N, C-alpha and C positions, 0 to 999 in steps of 0.2 A: 386632059386637060390639067392644071395647077389650081388647088381652092387653099384659100387661109380661111383658118374660122377662130374668129376672134371671140373668146370665152368659152374655155377647155370643159364646161362645166356638163352636167348628164346630157343634156340635147345635143351639146357640141360636139361632143363625143360621139355617141350615138350614130349621126350624120358624118363625122371623121370616120367613123370605120363602115358605115354600109358604101359613102364614098373611095375607100382604098378598095373595099371587097369590090366596085367595079373596076379596077383598073385605072385610078385616078391618082393623082400626086397630092399628097393635101400637108396641111402645114398647120399646127395649132398657136393661138397666141394665148397666152395667161397673164394675167395681171400679177404684180410681187403681191403676199400680205404686206400690208404696210402699220395693222393693229398690231396694239401688243396686249397680251391676255391681263384681267384686272388682278389683282393679288399684288 
């Protein structure tokens, strides 16, 4: 089965790895960082 995980943070990565280990096809979707550092 194919899965797309939106939000590849700690939990998204954990579940993605678990699904991959179970033999599923997993893709990750992450947003681009848009904020700029202060200073």
